[in-house]
SERO-4910 file (N, C-alpha, C, O; in steps of 0.05 Angstrom, whole numbers):
BEGIN
 pado doro    nc1    nc2    nc3   cac1   cac2   cac3    cc1    cc2    cc3    oc1    oc2    oc3
  Met    A    284     25   -292    300     28   -269    326     41   -274    347     30   -270
  Arg    A    325     66   -284    349     80   -292    366     85   -268    391     86   -270
  Gly    A    353     88   -244    369     94   -221    382     71   -206    392     74   -183
  Ala    A    381     46   -218    389     23   -204    417     24   -193    422     12   -172
  Leu    A    436     37   -206    463     38   -197    471     64   -184    494     67   -175
  Ile    A    452     82   -182    459    109   -171    470    107   -143    491    119   -137
  Ile    A    455     93   -126    464     92    -98    491     77    -95    507     85    -78
  Gly    A    495     57   -112    520     43   -112    543     62   -117    563     62   -104
  Arg    A    539     79   -138    559     99   -145    564    120   -122    587    127   -116
  Glu    A    541    128   -111    543    148    -89    561    136    -67    577    151    -55
  Arg    A    559    111    -60    572    100    -38    599     85    -46    611     71    -29
  Gly    A    607     88    -71    632     78    -81    631     48    -83    651     34    -78
  Leu    A    607     36    -90    604      8    -92    607     -1   -121    599     14   -139
  Thr    A    617    -25   -125    619    -36   -153    597    -53   -159    593    -59   -182
  Leu    A    582    -62   -139    559    -80   -143    533    -65   -142    533    -42   -132
  Pro    A    511    -76   -153    485    -61   -151    478    -59   -122    488    -75   -106
  Pro    A    462    -40   -116    455    -35    -87    442    -59    -74    428    -74    -87
  Arg    A    446    -62    -47    431    -84    -33    406    -71    -22    407    -50     -9
  Ile    A    384    -84    -26    358    -74    -18    345    -92      2    342   -116     -3
  Leu    A    337    -81     24    322    -96     45    292    -90     41    284    -67     41
  Val    A    277   -110     39    249   -109     37    235   -121     61    239   -145     67
  Thr    A    220   -105     76    204   -116     98    175   -124     87    164   -111     70
  Gly    A    165   -145     99    138   -153     90    139   -167     63    119   -167     49
  Gly    A    161   -179     56    163   -191     30    144   -214     24    141   -222      1
  Ser    A    132   -225     45    112   -247     40     83   -237     42     64   -252     39
  Gly    A     81   -210     46     54   -198     47     44   -189     21     55   -194      0
  Phe    A     22   -174     22      8   -164     -2     25   -144    -19     33   -151    -41
  Ile    A     31   -122     -7     47   -102    -23     76   -110    -24     88   -108    -45
  Gly    A     88   -119     -2    115   -127     -1    121   -151    -19    142   -152    -32
  Gly    A    102   -168    -21    107   -191    -41    108   -180    -70    124   -190    -86
  His    A     91   -161    -77     93   -150   -103    118   -133   -107    129   -132   -130
  Val    A    128   -120    -87    154   -106    -89    176   -126    -94    192   -122   -112
  Ala    A    176   -147    -79    197   -168    -84    195   -178   -111    216   -183   -124
  Ala    A    171   -182   -122    168   -191   -150    178   -170   -170    190   -177   -190
  Ala    A    173   -145   -164    183   -123   -181    212   -123   -182    224   -117   -202
  Leu    A    225   -130   -161    256   -131   -160    267   -154   -175    291   -154   -182
  Arg    A    250   -174   -181    259   -196   -197    255   -193   -227    263   -210   -242
  Glu    A    243   -171   -235    240   -166   -263    265   -156   -275    282   -144   -261
  Pro    A    269   -161   -301    254   -177   -319    262   -206   -319    284   -213   -311
  Gly    A    244   -223   -329    252   -251   -333    258   -267   -307    270   -289   -308
  Gly    A    248   -256   -285    252   -271   -260    280   -270   -250    286   -285   -231
  Val    A    298   -254   -260    325   -253   -251    328   -228   -234    320   -206   -242
  Ile    A    338   -232   -210    342   -209   -191    364   -191   -200    387   -199   -198
  Pro    A    359   -166   -209    380   -149   -218    392   -133   -195    411   -117   -200
  Phe    A    382   -136   -171    393   -123   -148    399   -144   -127    389   -167   -128
  Arg    A    416   -138   -108    421   -155    -85    399   -151    -65    397   -130    -52
  Val    A    380   -170    -63    356   -167    -47    357   -183    -21    364   -207    -21
  Arg    A    351   -170      0    348   -183     26    319   -181     36    309   -158     39
  Leu    A    307   -203     42    278   -201     51    280   -206     81    292   -225     91
  Leu    A    267   -188     96    262   -190    124    235   -204    129    215   -192    122
  Leu    A    236   -228    139    211   -242    143    209   -253    171    229   -262    184
  Arg    A    185   -253    181    180   -266    208    180   -295    206    189   -310    224
  Asn    A    169   -305    182    168   -334    178    179   -339    149    164   -336    130
  Pro    A    205   -345    146    216   -348    118    210   -372    103    222   -376     81
  Val    A    193   -389    112    185   -415     98    173   -407     71    154   -391     70
  Gly    A    184   -418     49    175   -413     23    186   -389      9    177   -382    -12
  Ala    A    205   -376     22    217   -350     10    232   -358    -16    242   -381    -19
  Ala    A    234   -338    -34    248   -342    -59    276   -351    -53    290   -338    -37
  Ala    A    286   -372    -66    313   -383    -62    334   -363    -71    357   -364    -62
  Ala    A    327   -345    -91    348   -327   -101    352   -303    -83    371   -287    -88
  Ala    A    337   -300    -63    340   -277    -45    354   -284    -19    352   -307    -10
  Asp    A    367   -264     -8    379   -267     19    357   -262     38    344   -241     38
  Val    A    352   -281     56    330   -279     75    340   -278    105    357   -294    113
  Val    A    330   -258    119    336   -256    147    311   -260    164    290   -247    157
  Arg    A    310   -276    184    288   -280    201    288   -258    223    306   -257    240
  Ala    A    268   -242    224    265   -221    243    236   -213    245    219   -219    228
  Asp    A    230   -199    268    202   -192    274    201   -164    283    216   -157    302
  Leu    A    185   -147    271    182   -119    279    171   -118    307    174    -97    320
  Ala    A    158   -138    317    148   -138    344    170   -145    364    165   -143    389
  Asp    A    193   -152    355    216   -159    372    240   -142    364    256   -153    349
  Pro    A    243   -118    373    266   -101    365    293   -114    366    310   -110    349
  Val    A    297   -131    386    324   -144    388    330   -160    364    353   -162    356
  Ser    A    309   -172    351    314   -189    327    323   -173    303    333   -184    284
  Leu    A    320   -146    304    327   -129    282    356   -122    280    366   -112    260
  Arg    A    370   -128    302    398   -121    303    414   -134    280    414   -158    277
  Gly    A    427   -116    264    443   -126    242    429   -130    216    442   -134    195
  Val    A    403   -128    215    389   -135    190    394   -115    168    391   -121    144
  Cys    A    403    -90    175    410    -70    156    440    -67    150    448    -51    134
  Asp    A    456    -83    162    486    -82    155    490    -89    126    480   -109    116
  Gly    A    505    -71    113    511    -74     85    488    -67     66    490    -72     42
  Val    A    466    -56     77    443    -49     61    445    -20     52    453     -3     68
  Asp    A    437    -14     28    437     13     16    409     25     17    406     49     22
  Val    A    388      8     13    361     19     12    342      0     28    343    -25     25
  Val    A    325     12     44    305     -3     58    278      4     46    270     28     46
  Leu    A    263    -17     37    236    -13     27    218    -26     49    215    -50     50
  His    A    205     -9     64    190    -18     88    161    -20     81    146     -1     80
  Cys    A    152    -47     76    126    -51     67    110    -67     88     87    -73     83
  Ala    A    122    -73    110    108    -89    130     90    -73    148     97    -50    155
  Ser    A     66    -83    155     49    -69    174     30    -90    185     26   -111    173
  His    A     19    -82    208     -3   -100    218    -29    -85    218    -31    -63    228
  Val    A    -50    -98    206    -76    -86    203    -95   -106    216    -98   -129    208
  Gly    A   -108    -97    237   -126   -116    251   -138   -103    275   -135    -79    280
  Asp    A   -153   -119    291   -167   -109    314   -150   -109    340   -159    -99    361
  Asp    A   -127   -121    339   -110   -122    362    -95    -96    365    -73    -93    352
  Glu    A   -105    -77    380    -93    -51    382    -65    -51    393    -48    -35    384
  Arg    A    -60    -68    412    -33    -69    423    -13    -81    403      9    -71    401
  Leu    A    -21   -100    389     -2   -112    369      2    -92    347     25    -90    337
  Thr    A    -17    -79    339    -16    -57    317      4    -36    325     22    -29    309
  Glu    A      2    -27    349     21     -7    359     50    -18    360     69     -5    352
  Thr    A     51    -43    369     78    -55    373     92    -58    346    116    -53    344
  Val    A     77    -67    326     90    -73    300     94    -48    284    116    -42    275
  Asn    A     72    -32    281     74     -8    263     90     15    275    106     26    262
  Asp    A     84     21    300     97     44    313    124     36    324    144     46    313
  His    A    126     19    343    151     12    356    170     -2    337    194      2    337
  Gly    A    158    -20    322    175    -36    303    187    -18    282    211    -22    276
  Thr    A    174      1    271    185     19    251    207     36    263    228     41    251
  Arg    A    202     46    288    221     62    303    248     46    305    270     56    299
  Ala    A    246     20    314    269      3    316    284     -2    290    308     -1    289
  Leu    A    268     -6    269    279    -10    242    294     15    232    316     12    221
  Val    A    282     38    235    296     63    226    320     68    242    340     78    232
  Glu    A    319     63    268    343     66    285    365     47    275    389     54    275
  Glu    A    357     23    268    378      4    258    389     12    230    413     10    225
  Ala    A    371     23    213    380     33    187    398     57    191    418     59    176
  Thr    A    393     73    210    411     97    215    437     87    225    458     97    216
  Arg    A    437     68    243    462     57    253    479     45    232    504     48    233
  Ala    A    466     31    213    481     17    193    489     36    169    502     26    150
  Gly    A    481     61    169    487     79    147    472     74    122    482     79    100
  Val    A    448     65    124    431     61    101    426     88     86    421    108     99
  Ala    A    427     87     60    425    113     45    396    123     44    392    147     46
  Arg    A    376    104     40    349    112     37    330     94     51    334     70     52
  Val    A    308    104     61    287     89     73    261     98     59    255    122     58
  Val    A    245     79     48    219     84     37    198     69     51    201     44     54
  Tyr    A    177     83     62    158     69     78    131     72     62    123     93     53
  Val    A    118     49     61     91     47     49     70     50     70     65     32     86
  Ser    A     59     73     71     38     79     91     11     78     79      5     61     63
  Thr    A     -7     96     86    -35     96     76    -47    124     77    -40    140     95
  Ala    A    -64    130     59    -79    155     60    -99    156     84   -110    177     90
  Ala    A   -103    133     97   -120    133    121   -110    150    142   -125    156    161
  Val    A    -84    159    141    -74    176    163    -87    204    163    -83    219    182
  Tyr    A   -102    210    142   -117    235    142   -143    233    155   -156    254    159
  Gly    A   -153    209    162   -179    206    172   -199    207    148   -192    202    125
  Arg    A   -225    212    155   -246    212    135   -247    237    119   -241    258    130
  Gly    A   -256    236     94   -257    259     77   -281    276     83   -293    274    105
  Pro    A   -290    294     64   -280    291     36   -253    303     31   -245    322     44
  Phe    A   -239    291     12   -213    302      2   -215    303    -29   -216    282    -42
  Thr    A   -214    326    -40   -219    328    -69   -193    339    -83   -186    363    -80
  Asp    A   -180    323    -98   -156    329   -113   -136    342    -93   -123    362    -99
  Ala    A   -133    329    -70   -118    341    -48    -87    334    -48    -80    310    -49
  Pro    A    -70    353    -48    -40    348    -48    -32    340    -20    -44    346      0
  Ala    A    -10    325    -20      0    313      6     10    335     25      8    332     49
  Asp    A     20    356     14     32    377     31     13    396     43     21    414     57
  Glu    A    -13    393     37    -33    411     47    -54    397     66    -73    410     75
  Leu    A    -50    372     71    -70    358     88    -59    351    115    -37    339    118
  Pro    A    -72    359    137    -63    352    164    -70    323    169    -90    313    158
  Leu    A    -53    311    186    -60    283    194    -81    283    216    -80    298    235
  Ala    A   -101    264    212   -123    262    232   -131    233    233   -155    226    228
  Pro    A   -112    216    239   -119    186    238   -142    179    258   -142    189    280
  Ala    A   -161    162    250   -184    157    265   -186    130    276   -204    124    291
  Ser    A   -167    111    270   -167     84    278   -141     77    291   -121     91    286
  Pro    A   -139     57    308   -113     48    320    -92     43    298    -68     50    300
  Thr    A   -101     29    276    -82     22    254    -72     48    242    -47     52    240
  Ser    A    -88     66    234    -78     90    220    -63    108    240    -44    122    232
  Arg    A    -70    108    265    -52    124    285    -25    113    287     -6    127    288
  Ser    A    -23     85    289      3     73    290     20     77    265     44     80    266
  Arg    A      7     78    243     22     83    218     30    112    214     51    118    202
  Ala    A     13    130    225     22    158    225     45    162    243     63    179    237
  Ala    A     47    147    265     70    149    283     95    137    268    117    148    271
  Ala    A     92    115    254    113    103    239    124    123    217    148    123    212
  Glu    A    106    138    205    115    157    185    135    178    197    154    185    184
  Arg    A    129    186    221    146    207    232    173    198    236    192    213    232
  Tyr    A    178    172    244    205    163    247    220    163    220    243    170    218
  Val    A    205    155    198    218    154    173    224    183    162    246    189    152
  Leu    A    206    200    164    208    228    155    231    243    172    248    257    160
  Asp    A    231    239    197    252    251    214    280    241    206    300    256    209
  Ala    A    282    217    196    308    205    186    314    214    158    335    206    147
  Gly    A    297    230    145    303    238    117    293    219     97    303    220     75
  Gly    A    274    202    104    264    182     86    240    192     70    232    215     72
  Ala    A    228    174     55    204    179     39    181    163     48    185    140     55
  Val    A    157    174     48    133    161     56    113    161     33    108    182     22
  Leu    A    103    138     25     84    135      3     57    129     15     55    111     32
  Arg    A     36    144      7      9    141     17    -11    134     -5    -22    153    -17
  Pro    A    -15    109    -11    -37    100    -29    -63    101    -13    -63    102     11
  His    A    -85    102    -29   -111    100    -16   -121     71    -19   -117     54     -2
  Leu    A   -136     66    -41   -146     37    -45   -128     23    -62   -125     30    -86
  Val    A   -115      2    -52    -96    -15    -67   -110    -40    -76   -121    -54    -59
  Leu    A   -110    -45   -102   -125    -67   -114   -107    -86   -128    -86    -78   -139
  Gly    A   -114   -111   -126    -97   -132   -140    -95   -158   -125   -104   -161   -103
  Ala    A    -82   -177   -138    -79   -204   -126    -65   -201    -99    -44   -189    -95
  Gly    A    -79   -214    -80    -69   -212    -51    -85   -193    -34    -83   -195     -9
  Asp    A   -101   -176    -46   -118   -158    -30   -140   -173    -15   -157   -186    -28
  Arg    A   -139   -173     11   -161   -186     26   -178   -166     41   -193   -174     58
  Trp    A   -175   -140     35   -190   -120     49   -208   -103     31   -232   -101     36
  Val    A   -196    -91     11   -212    -71     -3   -234    -82    -20   -258    -76    -16
  Val    A   -227    -99    -40   -249   -110    -57   -266   -130    -42   -290   -129    -45
  Pro    A   -254   -148    -26   -272   -165    -10   -291   -149      8   -314   -157     12
  Gly    A   -282   -127     18   -299   -110     34   -322    -98     18   -345    -97     27
  Met    A   -315    -89     -7   -337    -79    -25   -356   -101    -34   -380    -96    -37
  Ala    A   -346   -124    -38   -364   -146    -45   -382   -152    -21   -406   -156    -25
  Ala    A   -372   -152      3   -390   -157     27   -411   -133     29   -434   -138     36
  Leu    A   -402   -109     24   -420    -86     26   -442    -88      5   -465    -84     11
  Thr    A   -434    -96    -20   -454    -99    -42   -473   -121    -35   -497   -119    -39
  Gly    A   -462   -143    -24   -479   -166    -16   -500   -157      6   -524   -163      5
  Ala    A   -490   -142     25   -508   -132     47   -530   -115     36   -553   -117     45
  Leu    A   -524    -99     15   -544    -82      2   -564   -100    -15   -587    -93    -19
  Ser    A   -553   -122    -25   -565   -139    -46   -574   -122    -69   -595   -127    -82
  Ala    A   -559   -101    -75   -566    -82    -97   -542    -66   -105   -523    -65    -90
  Arg    A   -542    -55   -129   -522    -36   -136   -526     -8   -122   -548     -1   -113
  Leu    A   -505      7   -121   -505     35   -110   -509     53   -135   -493     52   -154
  Lys    A   -528     70   -133   -533     88   -157   -529    117   -147   -533    124   -124
  Gly    A   -522    133   -167   -523    162   -162   -502    172   -143   -505    195   -134
  Cys    A   -482    158   -136   -461    167   -117   -438    179   -134   -423    165   -147
  Ala    A   -435    205   -132   -415    218   -149   -389    221   -136   -371    233   -147
  Ala    A   -386    210   -111   -360    212    -98   -338    197   -113   -343    177   -126
  Arg    A   -314    208   -111   -291    196   -127   -271    185   -107   -265    196    -86
  Gln    A   -259    161   -115   -240    147    -99   -213    145   -113   -213    139   -137
  Ser    A   -191    150   -101   -166    143   -112   -159    114   -109   -163    102    -87
  Val    A   -150    102   -130   -142     74   -130   -115     71   -143   -106     88   -158
  Val    A   -102     47   -136    -76     40   -150    -75     10   -152    -82     -5   -134
  Asp    A    -65      2   -175    -59    -27   -179    -35    -33   -164    -15    -18   -165
  Val    A    -34    -54   -149    -12    -62   -131     13    -65   -147     35    -60   -137
  Arg    A     11    -74   -172     35    -78   -188     49    -50   -195     73    -47   -194
  Ala    A     31    -31   -201     43     -4   -205     55      8   -180     76     20   -179
  Leu    A     40      3   -158     51     12   -132     77      0   -125     95     14   -116
  Ala    A     80    -26   -130    105    -40   -126    127    -28   -142    149    -22   -131
  Arg    A    122    -23   -167    144    -10   -183    151     18   -173    173     27   -176
  Ala    A    130     32   -162    136     59   -154    153     58   -127    170     75   -122
  Val    A    147     38   -111    163     35    -86    192     29    -92    210     40    -79
  Val    A    197     12   -111    225      6   -120    238     31   -132    260     39   -125
  Ala    A    224     44   -148    234     68   -162    240     91   -142    259    106   -145
  Ala    A    224     93   -121    229    114   -101    254    107    -85    268    125    -76
  Gly    A    260     82    -82    284     75    -68    309     78    -84    331     82    -73
  Leu    A    306     76   -111    329     78   -129    331    103   -146    348    105   -164
  Ser    A    313    121   -141    312    145   -159    338    162   -157    351    164   -136
  Glu    A    345    172   -180    367    189   -182    363    215   -165    383    228   -157
  Gln    A    338    222   -160    332    245   -143    332    237   -113    327    214   -107
  Ala    A    338    255    -97    337    248    -68    307    252    -59    299    274    -50
  Leu    A    292    231    -61    264    233    -56    258    231    -27    264    211    -14
  Thr    A    248    253    -15    241    253     14    213    263     17    200    271     -2
  Gly    A    202    263     42    176    274     47    154    254     41    160    230     35
  Ala    A    129    263     43    105    246     38     94    249     10     94    272      0
  His    A     85    228     -3     75    230    -30     52    212    -33     51    190    -21
  His    A     31    221    -48      9    205    -55     16    187    -78     30    197    -96
  Val    A      8    161    -78     15    143    -99    -12    128   -106    -18    106    -96
  Asn    A    -26    141   -125    -51    130   -135    -52    134   -165    -37    151   -175
  His    A    -68    120   -179    -72    128   -208    -82    156   -209    -99    164   -193
  Pro    A    -72    173   -229    -81    200   -230   -111    204   -234   -123    224   -227
  Glu    A   -124    183   -246   -153    187   -251   -170    172   -230   -169    147   -228
  Pro    A   -185    187   -214   -201    173   -193   -224    159   -205   -230    163   -228
  Val    A   -237    142   -189   -259    126   -198   -285    132   -182   -283    135   -157
  Gly    A   -307    135   -195   -332    142   -182   -340    118   -164   -336     95   -172
  Ser    A   -351    123   -140   -358    102   -123   -379     83   -134   -378     58   -130
  Ser    A   -398     93   -149   -418     77   -161   -406     58   -183   -413     34   -185
  Asp    A   -388     70   -198   -374     54   -218   -356     32   -205   -355      9   -214
  Leu    A   -343     40   -183   -325     21   -169   -342     -3   -159   -335    -26   -165
  Met    A   -364      2   -145   -380    -21   -136   -395    -35   -158   -401    -59   -155
  Gly    A   -401    -21   -179   -414    -35   -201   -394    -54   -215   -402    -75   -223
  Ala    A   -369    -46   -217   -348    -64   -230   -344    -88   -213   -342   -110   -224
  Val    A   -343    -85   -186   -340   -106   -168   -363   -126   -171   -359   -151   -171
  Ala    A   -387   -116   -173   -411   -134   -176   -409   -149   -204   -415   -173   -205
  Asp    A   -402   -135   -225   -401   -147   -252   -379   -167   -254   -383   -190   -262
  Arg    A   -355   -159   -247   -332   -176   -251   -331   -201   -232   -319   -222   -239
  Leu    A   -344   -198   -209   -344   -221   -191   -370   -236   -192   -374   -254   -175
  Gly    A   -388   -229   -210   -413   -243   -215   -431   -244   -190   -442   -265   -184
  Leu    A   -433   -222   -175   -449   -222   -151   -478   -221   -158   -486   -206   -177
  Arg    A   -495   -236   -145   -524   -237   -149   -537   -215   -133   -536   -215   -109
  Leu    A   -550   -196   -146   -562   -174   -132   -592   -171   -141   -598   -159   -161
  Pro    A   -609   -184   -125   -637   -186   -133   -652   -160   -131   -673   -157   -144
  Asp    A   -643   -140   -115   -659   -116   -111   -651    -94   -130   -629    -95   -142
  Pro    A   -669    -75   -135   -663    -53   -153   -641    -35   -140   -638    -35   -115
  Pro    A   -627    -20   -157   -606     -2   -147   -616     17   -126   -639     25   -126
  Arg    A   -598     23   -107   -607     41    -84   -588     66    -84   -565     65    -89
  Asp    A   -600     88    -77   -584    113    -74   -572    112    -46   -576     94    -30
  Leu    A   -557    133    -39   -542    133    -13   -562    132     10   -557    117     29
  Asp    A   -583    148      9   -601    149     32   -615    121     36   -617    111     58
  Glu    A   -623    108     13   -635     82     15   -614     61     26   -621     43     41
  Ala    A   -590     65     17   -568     46     26   -565     49     55   -564     28     69
  Arg    A   -563     74     66   -559     78     95   -582     65    110   -577     52    131
  Thr    A   -605     67    101   -629     56    115   -626     25    116   -631     12    136
  Arg    A   -619     14     92   -617    -15     90   -595    -26    109   -597    -48    120
  Leu    A   -574    -10    113   -551    -20    128   -550    -10    156   -530    -12    170
  Ala    A   -573      2    166   -573     13    193   -566     -7    215   -557      1    236
  Ala    A   -571    -32    211   -567    -52    232   -539    -65    227   -533    -84    241
  Lys    A   -524    -56    208   -498    -69    201   -476    -48    201   -468    -37    181
  Pro    A   -466    -42    226   -448    -19    229   -422    -22    213   -411     -2    204
  Arg    A   -413    -46    209   -387    -48    193   -392    -40    165   -376    -26    153
  Ala    A   -414    -51    153   -421    -44    125   -427    -12    122   -420      1    103
  Leu    A   -440     -3    143   -447     26    143   -421     42    143   -418     62    129
  His    A   -401     32    159   -376     47    160   -362     47    133   -350     67    126
  His    A   -363     25    117   -350     24     92   -366     43     72   -353     57     56
  Leu    A   -392     43     74   -408     60     58   -402     89     63   -402    105     44
  Gly    A   -397     96     88   -390    124     94   -365    134     81   -362    157     75
  Met    A   -346    116     77   -321    124     62   -327    128     33   -317    146     21
  Leu    A   -344    111     21   -349    112     -8   -368    136    -13   -370    145    -36
  Ala    A   -382    147      7   -401    168      1   -390    195     -3   -404    213    -11
  Val    A   -364    199      3   -351    225     -1   -325    221    -17   -315    199    -18
  Asp    A   -314    243    -28   -289    242    -43   -266    234    -25   -262    244     -3
  His    A   -251    214    -35   -224    209    -25   -206    207    -50   -197    186    -59
  Trp    A   -200    231    -60   -185    236    -84   -161    251    -78   -162    274    -69
  Phe    A   -138    239    -82   -112    250    -73    -95    256    -97    -90    239   -113
  Ala    A    -87    281   -100    -69    289   -121    -43    278   -120    -32    277    -98
  Asp    A    -30    268   -142     -4    255   -140     19    275   -142     42    268   -137
  Gly    A     13    300   -148     35    320   -147     58    314   -166     80    323   -161
  Gly    A     53    299   -187     74    294   -206     93    271   -198    115    267   -209
  Phe    A     84    256   -177    102    234   -167    110    214   -188    133    207   -189
  Trp    A     91    205   -204     97    183   -224    118    193   -243    136    178   -250
  Ala    A    115    217   -253    135    228   -273    162    231   -258    183    227   -271
  Arg    A    163    239   -233    187    244   -219    202    217   -216    227    217   -219
  Val    A    189    195   -211    204    170   -208    206    154   -233    219    133   -234
  Gly    A    193    164   -255    195    151   -280    181    124   -283    190    105   -295
  Val    A    157    123   -270    140     98   -270    113    103   -282    101    124   -278
  Asp    A    104     85   -299     77     86   -310     57     78   -289     60     57   -277
  Pro    A     37     94   -283     17     87   -263     -2     66   -271    -19     58   -255
  Gly    A      0     55   -296    -16     33   -304    -40     42   -322    -43     66   -329
  Thr    A    -57     23   -328    -77     28   -349   -102     40   -338   -119     47   -354
  Gly    A   -105     43   -312   -130     53   -301   -147     31   -288   -141      7   -292
  Phe    A   -167     38   -274   -181     19   -257   -195     -2   -274   -193    -25   -267
  Ala    A   -209      3   -295   -226    -16   -308   -210    -39   -319   -216    -62   -314
  Arg    A   -188    -33   -333   -172    -54   -344   -156    -69   -323   -153    -93   -325
  Ser    A   -146    -56   -304   -129    -70   -284   -146    -87   -267   -138   -109   -259
  Phe    A   -170    -79   -260   -188    -95   -244   -198   -119   -259   -201   -140   -247
  Ala    A   -202   -116   -285   -208   -139   -301   -187   -161   -301   -192   -185   -301
  Gln    A   -163   -152   -300   -140   -171   -299   -139   -186   -272   -131   -209   -271
  His    A   -146   -172   -252   -144   -184   -224   -170   -199   -217   -170   -214   -197
  Ala    A   -190   -196   -232   -217   -207   -224   -216   -237   -221   -229   -247   -202
  Pro    A   -202   -252   -236   -200   -282   -231   -189   -289   -204   -199   -307   -191
  Trp    A   -170   -275   -196   -158   -280   -169   -179   -273   -147   -182   -289   -128
  Tyr    A   -193   -251   -150   -213   -244   -130   -236   -265   -130   -246   -272   -109
  Arg    A   -244   -274   -153   -266   -295   -153   -256   -320   -139   -271   -332   -123
  Glu    A   -232   -328   -144   -222   -352   -131   -220   -348   -101   -226   -366    -85
  Phe    A   -210   -325    -93   -207   -319    -65   -235   -320    -50   -238   -332    -29
  Leu    A   -254   -306    -62   -281   -306    -48   -294   -331    -49   -310   -336    -30
  Glu    A   -290   -349    -69   -300   -374    -69   -289   -392    -46   -303   -408    -35
  Arg    A   -263   -387    -41   -251   -402    -18   -261   -394      8   -253   -404     29
***
């Protein structure tokens, strides 16, 4: 965290910068809040958590109760703040709520940050704003946005508010780790629906350990460089789809009675299961996004790679799926 005091010096402050984290009780935001408590559990920054429900929040943090779905509640949340790390989002089937939180909520937050004179805003978005691939070693500055779902459309809209304000947007693809209730559980369900491994699928997927992503979010907010624009934040080495699903089956101890299936066989097997077929369609083509030197620019290690990091998170996934 070499840049921890940079913003404080830029603004003539004698204290470390005050950082506002949205979504601090969620998957990515929770890991960002944890990264800000390193090392030794001591908060080296003045941290403010914006929470819709602050019950159980860390006692060492300044907590404000506010809701992105209620712009009025955001008034004043950025006062005295130097950096906003915007990790909150709504992912789900309620299209109206998704638009309210991700689109309108982000617009209101950015307007409040601008009014309060916040130095930097970093928004954690998603590579889903590009739509479906294939994307092979693709840089962020060469890909047009083509969001295909209400969630990705609302997050693409949120990006525009941040970028127009001179902020930074981070676009991970598959985020893995403790707290993930979508990616690996979805792959486990897909594998279970197949009742077999997926063989011969050469497509590659960009992945990132949520702990490395959290460190990158913090570093982007505190970097000595004026980090702006959109950036891919995934481990530099993509993972083959067959290897990805095989690791999920092995580490989670899934029972797969049938012989491995290739893509055509898998599509036939899943013909009556549109949700599983949708997930298979993503895995069938490259979603490999070039990082463009992002990790080196912010001075963060992207982690050990998929195999080792997934092994570390496997116990959490097993417990979650058992529940």
